[in-house]
C-alpha positions in Angstrom: 79.4 95.7 100.3 78.2 95.8 103.9 80.0 97.0 107.0 80.4 94.3 109.6 80.5 94.7 113.4 83.9 95.5 114.7 85.6 92.4 116.0 86.5 92.4 119.7 89.9 94.0 120.1 90.1 95.1 116.5 91.0 98.6 115.5 89.2 98.8 112.2 85.7 97.9 111.0 85.4 95.0 108.7 83.5 94.8 105.3 82.1 92.0 103.3 80.9 91.7 99.7 77.4 90.4 99.0 78.2 88.9 95.6 77.4 85.4 96.9 74.3 86.3 98.9 73.7 87.0 102.6 76.4 86.6 105.1 76.8 85.8 108.8 74.3 83.0 109.0 71.7 84.6 106.8 71.4 88.0 108.6 70.1 90.6 106.2 72.6 93.5 105.5 70.3 95.9 107.3 70.6 94.0 110.5 74.4 93.8 110.1 74.6 97.6 109.6 72.6 98.2 112.8 75.0 95.9 114.7 78.0 98.1 114.0 79.4 100.1 116.9 78.4 103.8 117.0 81.1 106.2 115.8 83.5 107.3 118.5 83.4 111.0 119.3 86.6 112.9 118.7 88.6 114.1 121.7 87.1 117.3 123.1 90.0 119.6 122.1 90.2 118.2 118.5 87.2 120.1 117.2 88.6 123.4 118.5 92.0 122.6 116.9 90.5 121.8 113.6 88.4 125.0 113.6 91.5 127.0 114.4 93.5 125.4 111.6 90.7 125.9 109.1 90.6 129.6 110.0 94.4 129.9 109.7 94.3 128.2 106.3 91.6 130.6 105.1 93.7 133.6 106.3 96.8 132.2 104.5 94.8 131.7 101.3 93.5 135.3 101.4 97.1 136.6 101.9 98.4 134.5 99.1 95.6 135.8 96.8 96.6 139.4 97.7 100.3 138.7 97.0 99.4 137.1 93.6 97.2 140.1 92.7 100.1 142.5 93.3 102.5 140.6 91.0 
């Protein structure tokens, strides 16, 4: 399976199997992989929100472990 370049206006990347040989006019898979669009950076506040949520989950897990140990 090789990832194809994203089509203009398409939201998701496309993929193709290589069971029947090269695709896209004989381009090798390595060239197709390089032609894909670079990953889009997440919005600036997203990383901070994820980190905050991860910290909160870790705290909740600790509290739950304490409650379980008391029972």
